[in-house]
MIDOSE-1310 file (N, C-alpha, C; in nm, 2 decimals, decimal comma, always signed):
residues 269
xxxx	+9,49/+15,81/+3,23/+9,61/+15,73/+3,19/+9,77/+15,74/+3,22; +9,85/+15,67/+3,25/+9,99/+15,70/+3,20/+10,08/+15,73/+3,14; +10,17/+15,78/+3,06/+10,19/+15,82/+2,91/+10,29/+15,69/+2,96; +10,31/+15,59/+2,82/+10,51/+15,54/+2,81/+10,56/+15,64/+2,76
xxxx	+10,73/+15,56/+2,83/+10,82/+15,70/+2,74/+10,79/+15,77/+2,62; +10,80/+15,66/+2,51/+10,77/+15,67/+2,39/+10,68/+15,81/+2,35; +10,55/+15,76/+2,40/+10,42/+15,84/+2,38/+10,38/+16,00/+2,41; +10,51/+16,01/+2,53/+10,53/+16,16/+2,65/+10,54/+16,23/+2,52
xxxx	+10,61/+16,26/+2,41/+10,63/+16,36/+2,32/+10,52/+16,33/+2,27; +10,42/+16,29/+2,21/+10,32/+16,24/+2,10/+10,23/+16,39/+2,11; +10,27/+16,53/+2,09/+10,21/+16,64/+2,09/+10,08/+16,62/+2,01; +9,93/+16,57/+2,05/+9,90/+16,63/+1,89/+9,80/+16,73/+1,92
xxxx	+9,82/+16,85/+1,89/+9,74/+16,99/+1,91/+9,82/+17,05/+1,79; +9,75/+17,21/+1,77/+9,80/+17,32/+1,72/+9,79/+17,28/+1,57; +9,70/+17,27/+1,56/+9,66/+17,23/+1,39/+9,77/+17,30/+1,26; +9,76/+17,45/+1,29/+9,83/+17,51/+1,20/+9,99/+17,49/+1,22
xxxx	+10,05/+17,43/+1,34/+10,19/+17,44/+1,35/+10,23/+17,30/+1,28; +10,11/+17,16/+1,31/+10,12/+17,05/+1,20/+10,13/+17,05/+1,10; +10,05/+17,15/+1,03/+10,07/+17,18/+0,90/+10,18/+17,19/+0,88; +10,27/+17,25/+0,91/+10,41/+17,30/+0,88/+10,50/+17,21/+0,87
xxxx	+10,48/+17,07/+0,98/+10,60/+16,96/+1,01/+10,56/+16,86/+0,95; +10,41/+16,81/+0,91/+10,41/+16,74/+0,85/+10,23/+16,72/+0,76; +10,13/+16,80/+0,76/+10,02/+16,87/+0,67/+10,05/+16,82/+0,57; +10,16/+16,92/+0,53/+10,18/+16,96/+0,38/+10,26/+16,82/+0,32
xxxx	+10,27/+16,73/+0,34/+10,37/+16,62/+0,27/+10,25/+16,55/+0,30; +10,16/+16,53/+0,43/+10,08/+16,42/+0,42/+9,99/+16,45/+0,30; +9,95/+16,58/+0,24/+9,86/+16,61/+0,13/+9,88/+16,55/-0,02; +10,09/+16,57/+0,00/+10,11/+16,50/-0,16/+10,11/+16,37/-0,11
xxxx	+10,14/+16,28/+0,01/+10,06/+16,13/-0,01/+9,92/+16,15/-0,05; +9,85/+16,18/+0,01/+9,72/+16,17/-0,02/+9,68/+16,10/-0,19; +9,74/+16,19/-0,23/+9,71/+16,24/-0,38/+9,79/+16,10/-0,46; +9,88/+16,04/-0,44/+9,96/+15,93/-0,45/+9,88/+15,84/-0,41
xxxx	+9,82/+15,83/-0,29/+9,74/+15,73/-0,24/+9,61/+15,74/-0,32; +9,57/+15,81/-0,34/+9,42/+15,76/-0,42/+9,45/+15,76/-0,52; +9,53/+15,77/-0,60/+9,56/+15,73/-0,72/+9,53/+15,57/-0,70; +9,66/+15,55/-0,62/+9,69/+15,42/-0,65/+9,54/+15,31/-0,57
xxxx	+9,47/+15,36/-0,52/+9,38/+15,34/-0,42/+9,25/+15,28/-0,53; +9,23/+15,41/-0,64/+9,16/+15,39/-0,73/+9,00/+15,39/-0,71; +8,97/+15,47/-0,57/+8,81/+15,41/-0,47/+8,68/+15,42/-0,62; +8,61/+15,42/-0,60/+8,42/+15,41/-0,63/+8,40/+15,60/-0,62
xxxx	+8,34/+15,61/-0,74/+8,30/+15,76/-0,75/+8,18/+15,71/-0,63; +8,14/+15,86/-0,62/+7,96/+15,92/-0,52/+7,98/+15,73/-0,47; +8,08/+15,75/-0,36/+8,10/+15,63/-0,27/+8,09/+15,70/-0,09; +8,03/+15,63/+0,01/+8,04/+15,63/+0,13/+8,14/+15,66/+0,17
xxxx	+8,27/+15,78/+0,25/+8,37/+15,68/+0,32/+8,35/+15,71/+0,48; +8,44/+15,66/+0,54/+8,49/+15,65/+0,70/+8,59/+15,65/+0,67; +8,67/+15,80/+0,74/+8,81/+15,80/+0,78/+8,84/+15,83/+0,90; +8,91/+15,76/+0,98/+9,00/+15,73/+1,08/+9,08/+15,86/+1,09
xxxx	+9,07/+15,92/+1,19/+9,19/+16,02/+1,24/+9,24/+16,13/+1,11; +9,14/+16,19/+1,05/+9,14/+16,30/+1,02/+9,26/+16,38/+1,00; +9,28/+16,41/+1,12/+9,41/+16,53/+1,15/+9,34/+16,63/+1,14; +9,43/+16,72/+1,04/+9,40/+16,88/+1,01/+9,36/+16,87/+0,84
xxxx	+9,33/+16,74/+0,80/+9,24/+16,71/+0,73/+9,27/+16,74/+0,56; +9,43/+16,66/+0,54/+9,48/+16,64/+0,45/+9,45/+16,57/+0,33; +9,39/+16,44/+0,39/+9,34/+16,33/+0,32/+9,16/+16,44/+0,25; +9,10/+16,40/+0,39/+9,00/+16,51/+0,37/+8,99/+16,55/+0,25
xxxx	+9,07/+16,70/+0,23/+9,02/+16,75/+0,19/+9,08/+16,71/+0,04; +9,16/+16,63/-0,01/+9,21/+16,52/-0,13/+9,09/+16,44/-0,17; +9,07/+16,35/-0,09/+8,91/+16,28/-0,12/+8,79/+16,39/-0,20; +8,78/+16,49/-0,13/+8,65/+16,59/-0,18/+8,75/+16,61/-0,34
xxxx	+8,84/+16,63/-0,38/+8,90/+16,70/-0,52/+8,93/+16,63/-0,65; +9,00/+16,44/-0,59/+9,01/+16,35/-0,61/+8,91/+16,24/-0,66; +8,84/+16,20/-0,56/+8,68/+16,11/-0,56/+8,59/+16,12/-0,60; +8,51/+16,24/-0,59/+8,38/+16,25/-0,62/+8,33/+16,20/-0,47
xxxx	+8,34/+16,19/-0,34/+8,27/+16,11/-0,31/+8,11/+16,18/-0,27; +8,01/+16,08/-0,25/+7,90/+16,12/-0,20/+7,91/+16,17/-0,04; +7,95/+16,10/+0,03/+8,00/+16,18/+0,15/+8,12/+16,12/+0,23; +8,16/+16,18/+0,38/+8,29/+16,16/+0,40/+8,22/+16,19/+0,59
xxxx	+8,24/+16,08/+0,62/+8,23/+16,08/+0,76/+8,38/+16,08/+0,82; +8,44/+16,19/+0,91/+8,60/+16,20/+0,93/+8,59/+16,22/+1,08; +8,62/+16,10/+1,16/+8,70/+16,11/+1,26/+8,83/+16,17/+1,30; +8,84/+16,19/+1,45/+8,90/+16,24/+1,50/+8,92/+16,24/+1,63
xxxx	+9,03/+16,16/+1,76/+9,00/+16,24/+1,89/+9,06/+16,35/+1,95; +9,12/+16,42/+1,89/+9,23/+16,56/+1,90/+9,13/+16,67/+1,85; +9,06/+16,72/+1,94/+9,03/+16,86/+1,96/+9,07/+16,94/+1,89; +9,18/+17,00/+1,88/+9,26/+17,12/+1,82/+9,24/+17,05/+1,68
xxxx	+9,27/+16,96/+1,63/+9,25/+16,93/+1,56/+9,15/+16,90/+1,42; +9,03/+16,83/+1,50/+8,88/+16,88/+1,45/+8,91/+17,03/+1,40; +8,91/+17,08/+1,52/+8,91/+17,28/+1,49/+8,93/+17,29/+1,36; +9,10/+17,26/+1,36/+9,14/+17,32/+1,25/+9,11/+17,25/+1,12
xxxx	+9,09/+17,13/+1,12/+9,02/+17,08/+0,97/+8,87/+17,12/+0,95; +8,79/+17,12/+1,03/+8,66/+17,24/+0,99/+8,66/+17,34/+0,94; +8,75/+17,41/+1,00/+8,84/+17,57/+0,97/+8,86/+17,58/+0,78; +8,90/+17,43/+0,77/+8,97/+17,40/+0,67/+8,89/+17,37/+0,53
xxxx	+8,84/+17,31/+0,57/+8,72/+17,16/+0,47/+8,55/+17,23/+0,54; +8,56/+17,28/+0,46/+8,37/+17,35/+0,49/+8,26/+17,26/+0,38; +8,32/+17,16/+0,27/+8,20/+17,08/+0,25/+8,11/+17,08/+0,28; +7,98/+17,05/+0,25/+7,89/+17,00/+0,37/+7,91/+16,84/+0,30
xxxx	+7,97/+16,80/+0,20/+7,94/+16,63/+0,20/+8,07/+16,60/+0,33; +8,10/+16,62/+0,40/+8,19/+16,62/+0,55/+8,15/+16,61/+0,64; +8,13/+16,55/+0,75/+8,05/+16,55/+0,85/+8,24/+16,52/+0,94; +8,27/+16,57/+1,08/+8,39/+16,61/+1,15/+8,32/+16,56/+1,28
xxxx	+8,38/+16,45/+1,34/+8,40/+16,41/+1,50/+8,46/+16,37/+1,56; +8,45/+16,38/+1,69/+8,55/+16,36/+1,77/+8,53/+16,24/+1,79; +8,59/+16,16/+1,73/+8,60/+15,97/+1,81/+8,69/+15,89/+1,82; +8,67/+15,76/+1,82/+8,78/+15,67/+1,84/+8,76/+15,54/+1,77
xxxx	+8,92/+15,46/+1,70/+8,90/+15,44/+1,62/+8,86/+15,26/+1,66; +8,82/+15,29/+1,77/+8,76/+15,16/+1,85/+8,67/+15,11/+1,85; +8,62/+15,30/+1,87/+8,44/+15,26/+1,82/+8,42/+15,34/+1,74; +8,34/+15,32/+1,62/+8,35/+15,41/+1,53/+8,23/+15,45/+1,53
xxxx	+8,17/+15,55/+1,53/+8,02/+15,66/+1,55/+7,94/+15,60/+1,41; +7,93/+15,45/+1,37/+7,84/+15,41/+1,26/+7,77/+15,26/+1,29; +7,65/+15,25/+1,21/+7,65/+15,18/+1,22/+7,69/+15,08/+1,14; +7,65/+14,91/+1,11/+7,68/+14,85/+1,08/+7,66/+14,82/+0,89
xxxx	+7,77/+14,79/+0,86/+7,76/+14,76/+0,67/+7,65/+14,90/+0,60; +7,71/+15,01/+0,65/+7,69/+15,17/+0,61/+7,82/+15,17/+0,50; +7,92/+15,15/+0,51/+8,01/+15,21/+0,42/+8,13/+15,18/+0,33; +8,07/+15,25/+0,16/+8,16/+15,20/+0,09/+8,33/+15,18/+0,09
xxxx	+8,39/+15,31/+0,16/+8,50/+15,24/+0,18/+8,53/+15,30/+0,31; +8,63/+15,25/+0,38/+8,67/+15,30/+0,50/+8,85/+15,29/+0,50; +8,88/+15,44/+0,54/+9,03/+15,45/+0,53/+9,12/+15,53/+0,64; +9,23/+15,51/+0,66/+9,31/+15,56/+0,79/+9,41/+15,67/+0,69
xxxx	+9,48/+15,77/+0,72/+9,58/+15,81/+0,67/+9,69/+15,83/+0,77; +9,79/+15,77/+0,75/+9,96/+15,79/+0,89/+9,89/+15,77/+1,03; +9,86/+15,68/+1,04/+9,74/+15,73/+1,18/+9,77/+15,55/+1,28; +9,77/+15,47/+1,16/+9,75/+15,36/+1,23/+9,82/+15,28/+1,34
xxxx	+9,95/+15,33/+1,29/+10,08/+15,31/+1,42/+10,07/+15,38/+1,50; +10,00/+15,42/+1,60/+9,92/+15,54/+1,66/+9,84/+15,46/+1,75; +9,77/+15,41/+1,71/+9,61/+15,31/+1,72/+9,65/+15,24/+1,78; +9,70/+15,21/+1,94/+9,76/+15,10/+2,04/+9,67/+14,96/+1,96
xxxx	+9,55/+14,96/+1,95/+9,49/+14,88/+1,98/+9,47/+14,84/+1,83; +9,51/+14,77/+1,74/+9,51/+14,82/+1,57/+9,41/+14,70/+1,53; +9,42/+14,52/+1,57/+9,33/+14,50/+1,54/+9,22/+14,54/+1,56; +9,17/+14,58/+1,74/+9,02/+14,62/+1,70/+8,97/+14,77/+1,58
xxxx	+9,07/+14,81/+1,57/+9,05/+14,93/+1,48/+9,04/+14,84/+1,37; +9,11/+14,74/+1,36/+9,03/+14,73/+1,22/+8,92/+14,61/+1,18; +8,87/+14,58/+1,31/+8,76/+14,48/+1,34/+8,65/+14,56/+1,29; +8,68/+14,71/+1,33/+8,50/+14,79/+1,33/+8,57/+14,84/+1,23
xxxx	+8,72/+14,93/+1,16/+8,65/+14,94/+1,04/+8,59/+14,83/+0,90; +8,59/+14,67/+0,92/+8,55/+14,57/+0,85/+8,35/+14,61/+0,89; +8,33/+14,57/+1,03/+8,21/+14,59/+1,09/+8,09/+14,70/+1,02; +8,15/+14,85/+1,01/+8,10/+14,98/+0,93/+8,10/+14,92/+0,74
xxxx	+8,17/+14,85/+0,65/+8,16/+14,85/+0,52/+8,08/+14,74/+0,51; +7,95/+14,74/+0,37/+7,87/+14,71/+0,31/+7,99/+14,64/+0,30; +7,91/+14,48/+0,25/+7,95/+14,35/+0,20/+8,03/+14,42/+0,07; +8,19/+14,38/+0,01/+8,28/+14,41/-0,11/+8,31/+14,58/-0,08
xxxx	+8,29/+14,61/+0,04/+8,31/+14,72/+0,10/+8,48/+14,75/+0,07; +8,55/+14,86/+0,06/+8,67/+14,86/+0,08/+8,78/+14,94/+0,19; +8,88/+14,80/+0,23/+8,94/+14,87/+0,38/+9,08/+14,88/+0,30; +9,13/+15,03/+0,36/+9,24/+15,07/+0,31/+9,26/+15,15/+0,38
xxxx	+9,46/+15,18/+0,41/+9,55/+15,26/+0,50/+9,68/+15,26/+0,50; +9,74/+15,37/+0,49/+9,87/+15,33/+0,53/+9,91/+15,43/+0,59; +10,06/+15,35/+0,61/+10,15/+15,44/+0,69/+10,31/+15,45/+0,63; +10,39/+15,52/+0,79/+10,50/+15,60/+0,64/+10,59/+15,49/+0,68
xxxx	+10,68/+15,44/+0,61/+10,77/+15,33/+0,64/+10,90/+15,39/+0,70; +10,88/+15,40/+0,87/+10,96/+15,38/+0,99/+11,11/+15,28/+0,97; +11,06/+15,21/+0,98/+11,20/+15,13/+0,99/+11,27/+15,15/+0,84; +11,23/+15,18/+0,75/+11,29/+15,16/+0,62/+11,31/+15,29/+0,65
xxxx	+11,33/+15,44/+0,73/+11,40/+15,55/+0,70/+11,33/+15,60/+0,59; +11,18/+15,52/+0,57/+11,11/+15,60/+0,44/+11,06/+15,78/+0,48; +11,02/+15,87/+0,60/+11,08/+15,94/+0,63/+11,16/+16,05/+0,67; +11,25/+16,08/+0,54/+11,36/+16,09/+0,55/+11,38/+16,22/+0,64
xxxx	+11,30/+16,36/+0,70/+11,35/+16,41/+0,77/+11,29/+16,38/+0,85; +11,26/+16,26/+0,94/+11,21/+16,27/+1,03/+11,34/+16,11/+1,05; +11,41/+16,08/+1,04/+11,46/+15,98/+1,02/+11,62/+16,05/+1,05; +11,64/+16,14/+0,95/+11,72/+16,28/+1,00/+11,75/+16,31/+1,13
xxxx	+11,61/+16,44/+1,18/+11,59/+16,43/+1,31/+11,71/+16,29/+1,45; +11,66/+16,22/+1,43/+11,68/+16,09/+1,55/+11,84/+16,03/+1,53; +11,81/+16,04/+1,43/+11,99/+16,06/+1,38/+12,06/+16,13/+1,48; +12,06/+16,21/+1,44/+12,14/+16,33/+1,57/+12,08/+16,32/+1,62
xxxx	+11,92/+16,35/+1,74/+11,88/+16,32/+1,86/+12,01/+16,23/+1,93; +11,95/+16,08/+1,85/+12,07/+15,99/+1,91/+12,19/+16,02/+1,94; +12,24/+16,10/+1,86/+12,44/+16,09/+1,87/+12,44/+16,21/+2,02; +12,31/+16,28/+2,03/+12,31/+16,32/+2,16/+12,30/+16,30/+2,28
xxxx	+12,19/+16,23/+2,28/+12,07/+16,17/+2,40/+12,04/+16,07/+2,38; +12,06/+15,93/+2,45/+12,06/+15,78/+2,44/+11,95/+15,75/+2,43; +11,84/+15,86/+2,51/+11,69/+15,81/+2,54/+11,61/+15,84/+2,39; +11,70/+15,97/+2,29/+11,62/+15,99/+2,20/+11,60/+15,81/+2,09
xxxx	+11,70/+15,76/+2,12/+11,74/+15,61/+2,04/+11,59/+15,58/+2,06; +11,49/+15,53/+2,19/+11,40/+15,49/+2,20/+11,30/+15,60/+2,15; +11,29/+15,64/+2,16/+11,15/+15,77/+2,10/+11,09/+15,75/+1,89; +11,22/+15,72/+1,89/+11,23/+15,71/+1,72/+11,10/+15,66/+1,60
xxxx	+11,06/+15,65/+1,60/+10,96/+15,61/+1,52/+10,97/+15,49/+1,47; +11,12/+15,46/+1,38/+11,13/+15,32/+1,38/+11,17/+15,24/+1,44; +11,22/+15,23/+1,57/+11,17/+15,18/+1,73/+11,06/+15,13/+1,81; +10,97/+15,24/+1,77/+10,83/+15,21/+1,82/+10,75/+15,16/+1,74
xxxx	+10,77/+15,16/+1,62/+10,66/+15,12/+1,48/+10,69/+15,01/+1,38; +10,81/+14,86/+1,41/+10,86/+14,79/+1,36/+10,79/+14,73/+1,26; +10,64/+14,74/+1,33/+10,56/+14,65/+1,19/+10,56/+14,71/+1,03; +10,61/+14,86/+1,08/+10,55/+14,93/+0,97/+10,63/+14,96/+0,82
xxxx	+10,64/+14,77/+0,81/+10,72/+14,70/+0,69/+10,61/+14,62/+0,59; +10,66/+14,62/+0,43/+10,56/+14,50/+0,38/+10,52/+14,40/+0,48; +10,59/+14,31/+0,54/+10,60/+14,21/+0,62/+10,54/+14,18/+0,75; +10,54/+14,35/+0,79/+10,47/+14,32/+0,94/+10,36/+14,38/+0,89
xxxx	+10,29/+14,48/+0,81/+10,12/+14,52/+0,75/+10,08/+14,39/+0,69; +10,17/+14,22/+0,62/+10,06/+14,14/+0,57/+10,05/+14,04/+0,72; +10,12/+14,10/+0,75/+10,07/+13,95/+0,96/+10,00/+14,07/+0,98; +9,93/+14,15/+1,03/+9,85/+14,19/+1,05/+9,76/+14,17/+0,97
xxxx	+9,73/+14,21/+0,89/+9,60/+14,20/+0,81/+9,58/+14,04/+0,81; +9,68/+13,97/+0,84/+9,60/+13,80/+0,83/+9,52/+13,81/+0,97; +9,62/+13,81/+1,05/+9,54/+13,83/+1,23/+9,46/+13,89/+1,17; +9,39/+14,02/+1,14/+9,30/+14,07/+1,10/+9,16/+14,03/+1,00
xxxx	+9,18/+13,89/+0,98/+9,10/+13,86/+0,87/+9,12/+13,90/+0,72; +9,22/+13,99/+0,67/+9,27/+14,04/+0,54/+9,36/+13,96/+0,48; +9,29/+13,83/+0,44/+9,41/+13,72/+0,42/+9,53/+13,77/+0,24; +9,43/+13,89/+0,19/+9,52/+13,88/+0,05/+9,51/+14,00/+0,00
xxxx	+9,53/+14,10/+0,14/+9,57/+14,23/+0,08/+9,67/+14,27/-0,03; +9,61/+14,37/-0,11/+9,76/+14,46/-0,21/+9,86/+14,52/-0,11; +9,98/+14,53/-0,08/+10,08/+14,60/+0,00/+10,19/+14,66/-0,12; +10,18/+14,79/-0,13/+10,24/+14,84/-0,21/+10,32/+15,02/-0,16
xxxx	+10,41/+15,00/-0,18/+10,53/+15,18/-0,16/+10,49/+15,25/-0,21; +10,46/+15,36/-0,11/+10,47/+15,50/-0,26/+10,57/+15,59/-0,16; +10,60/+15,68/-0,29/+10,68/+15,78/-0,29/+10,65/+15,96/-0,35; +10,73/+15,99/-0,24/+10,69/+16,17/-0,26/+10,82/+16,18/-0,24
xxxx	+10,87/+16,37/-0,25/+10,96/+16,40/-0,23/+10,96/+16,51/-0,15; +11,02/+16,55/-0,05/+11,00/+16,61/+0,06/+11,16/+16,74/+0,06; +11,10/+16,86/+0,04/+11,23/+16,94/-0,03/+11,17/+17,08/+0,07; +11,33/+17,14/+0,11/+11,35/+17,25/+0,21/+11,38/+17,34/+0,18
xxxx	+11,38/+17,45/+0,17/+11,42/+17,57/+0,01/+11,56/+17,58/+0,11; +11,59/+17,55/+0,29/+11,74/+17,64/+0,32/+11,74/+17,52/+0,46; +11,82/+17,54/+0,56/+11,81/+17,45/+0,64/+11,72/+17,54/+0,76; +11,75/+17,62/+0,73/+11,63/+17,69/+0,83/+11,48/+17,63/+0,80
xxxx	+11,42/+17,62/+0,67/+11,30/+17,59/+0,64/+11,29/+17,45/+0,70; +11,40/+17,37/+0,69/+11,38/+17,27/+0,77/+11,38/+17,20/+0,90; +11,44/+17,30/+0,92/+11,45/+17,31/+1,15/+11,33/+17,35/+1,18; +11,25/+17,46/+1,13/+11,17/+17,58/+1,20/+11,05/+17,48/+1,28
xxxx	+10,97/+17,38/+1,20/+10,86/+17,27/+1,26/+10,86/+17,20/+1,31; +11,00/+17,18/+1,35/+11,07/+17,08/+1,45/+11,03/+17,16/+1,57; +11,09/+17,31/+1,65/+11,04/+17,34/+1,68/+10,90/+17,41/+1,73; +10,81/+17,41/+1,67/+10,62/+17,42/+1,70/+10,57/+17,32/+1,74
xxxx	+10,64/+17,21/+1,83/+10,60/+17,13/+1,91/+10,49/+17,04/+1,89; +10,44/+16,99/+1,74/+10,31/+16,95/+1,68/+10,35/+16,80/+1,64; +10,35/+16,70/+1,70/+10,42/+16,61/+1,64/+10,51/+16,49/+1,76; +10,54/+16,36/+1,74/+10,64/+16,36/+1,85/+10,78/+16,39/+1,79
xxxx	+10,86/+16,41/+1,68/+10,97/+16,48/+1,68/+10,99/+16,63/+1,74; +10,90/+16,68/+1,72/+10,86/+16,85/+1,74/+10,84/+16,83/+1,91; +10,80/+16,75/+2,00/+10,75/+16,72/+2,14/+10,86/+16,74/+2,17; +10,96/+16,64/+2,10/+11,05/+16,58/+2,19/+11,17/+16,73/+2,19
xxxx	+11,19/+16,80/+2,05/+11,24/+16,88/+2,04/+11,24/+17,02/+2,11; +11,09/+17,08/+2,16/+11,04/+17,12/+2,21/+11,05/+17,11/+2,39; +11,10/+17,00/+2,45/+11,11/+16,95/+2,57/+11,26/+16,97/+2,60; +11,31/+16,98/+2,54/+11,50/+17,00/+2,56/+11,55/+17,15/+2,59
xxxx	+11,62/+17,10/+2,69/+11,70/+17,23/+2,75/+11,69/+17,36/+2,62; +11,68/+17,46/+2,66/+11,78/+17,55/+2,51/+11,91/+17,53/+2,50; +11,98/+17,48/+2,57/+12,15/+17,48/+2,49/+12,10/+17,29/+2,43; +12,03/+17,24/+2,51/+12,06/+17,12/+2,46/+12,00/+17,12/+2,32
xxxx	+11,89/+17,22/+2,28/+11,83/+17,24/+2,11/+11,86/+17,28/+2,02; +11,97/+17,40/+2,06/+12,11/+17,43/+2,04/+12,21/+17,30/+1,96; +12,23/+17,22/+2,05/+12,36/+17,14/+2,03/+12,27/+16,99/+1,90; +12,15/+17,04/+1,90/+12,06/+16,93/+1,78/+12,07/+16,99/+1,69
xxxx	+12,05/+17,13/+1,68/+12,01/+17,20/+1,57/+12,18/+17,17/+1,51; +12,30/+17,20/+1,58/+12,37/+17,21/+1,48/+12,45/+17,06/+1,46; +12,39/+16,99/+1,51/+12,43/+16,82/+1,47/+12,32/+16,78/+1,33; +12,24/+16,85/+1,32/+12,18/+16,82/+1,30/+12,16/+16,90/+1,09
xxxx	+12,26/+17,00/+1,07/+12,31/+17,11/+1,03/+12,45/+17,02/+0,99; +12,54/+17,02/+1,08/+12,62/+16,89/+1,02/+12,60/+16,78/+0,91; +12,53/+16,70/+0,96/+12,49/+16,58/+0,93/+12,41/+16,59/+0,74; +12,34/+16,73/+0,76/+12,27/+16,74/+0,60/+12,35/+16,79/+0,52
xxxx	+12,43/+16,89/+0,57/+12,58/+16,97/+0,47/+12,49/+17,09/+0,42; +12,58/+17,14/+0,35/+12,55/+17,26/+0,27/+12,42/+17,30/+0,15; +12,41/+17,18/+0,07/+12,38/+17,18/-0,06/+12,25/+17,24/+0,02; +12,14/+17,28/-0,08/+12,02/+17,38/-0,14/+11,96/+17,36/-0,23
xxxx	+11,83/+17,35/-0,23/+11,72/+17,28/-0,12/+11,78/+17,16/-0,13; +11,70/+17,11/-0,02/+11,74/+16,96/+0,07/+11,62/+16,86/+0,01; +11,62/+16,82/-0,03/+11,58/+16,72/-0,09/+11,58/+16,55/+0,02; +11,45/+16,55/+0,04/+11,47/+16,41/+0,10/+11,31/+16,32/+0,11
xxxx	+11,38/+16,20/+0,07/+11,27/+16,08/+0,03/+11,10/+16,07/+0,13; +11,01/+16,07/+0,11/+10,85/+16,03/+0,13/+10,83/+15,92/+0,13; +10,82/+15,80/+0,20/+10,82/+15,65/+0,17/+10,70/+15,60/+0,21; +10,58/+15,58/+0,18/+10,49/+15,47/+0,29/+10,43/+15,38/+0,21
xxxx	+10,41/+15,27/+0,33/+10,34/+15,15/+0,25/+10,16/+15,15/+0,28; +10,10/+15,17/+0,16/+9,99/+15,15/+0,08/+9,89/+15,04/+0,14; +9,81/+14,98/+0,17/+9,71/+14,89/+0,22/+9,56/+14,88/+0,23; +9,52/+14,76/+0,09/+9,41/+14,79/+0,07/+9,30/+14,66/+0,04
xxxx	+9,22/+14,62/+0,07/+9,14/+14,49/+0,12/+9,03/+14,51/+0,07; +8,97/+14,43/+0,04/+8,78/+14,38/+0,05/+8,75/+14,34/+0,18; +8,69/+14,40/+0,27/+8,63/+14,32/+0,40/+8,56/+14,22/+0,37; +8,54/+14,16/+0,26/+8,48/+14,01/+0,26/+8,49/+13,96/+0,17
x	+8,63/+13,94/+0,12/+8,72/+13,87/-0,01/+8,62/+13,77/-0,04
């Protein structure tokens, strides 16, 4: 399949590198999400797009699940997650959101962390989530508030990149994922037959000790912005680094907001 221009830098490999870029912030948000979700204990879970296991590990520590089936299409991420999460209640499988590896009506909770925006057919994924849920099962997910600048360090990166490279403006997640708003998610749920979802913003703070701590994860290649950064010639990457440093100023530590939209609904209200 030929990639579109915006998708060509979506590098989903090198689990340790992704941890430095996004995984540590995903773990913070996972705790906020589960507090808000207030799921049942001893539940059977299916997690879509487990990545490096941020939500999986938090589920184990915070929710006392009976079982977790965690799926992920990236072989590198699955390998990393398996190495980090060894609890026997968890089963990791390589699978696609459009065809979940579970029978009908067997899960108490189906969830997805910071992934739905990267799934091409969102309605098909939501239909699959509904299919595998038990009657009155809980469907849930959350996405970064890209259009609202809700992932501050990513927003700063693309502002700087767009200032030196016109093509970078089209790669910005804020442009690519305009539905990641309260209204956009409500419309998506309505189309998917989830008429009464709860949709709320959740916030964390991302803190970087200094500019080098902020910059280094963008040079590791795991994720859309790092994938773009690594694709640049050395001189243009140096220009981007200088522009970012100028925009962020000298104050340390660097503190930026992380905001996500969380959604939950009963599969059969």
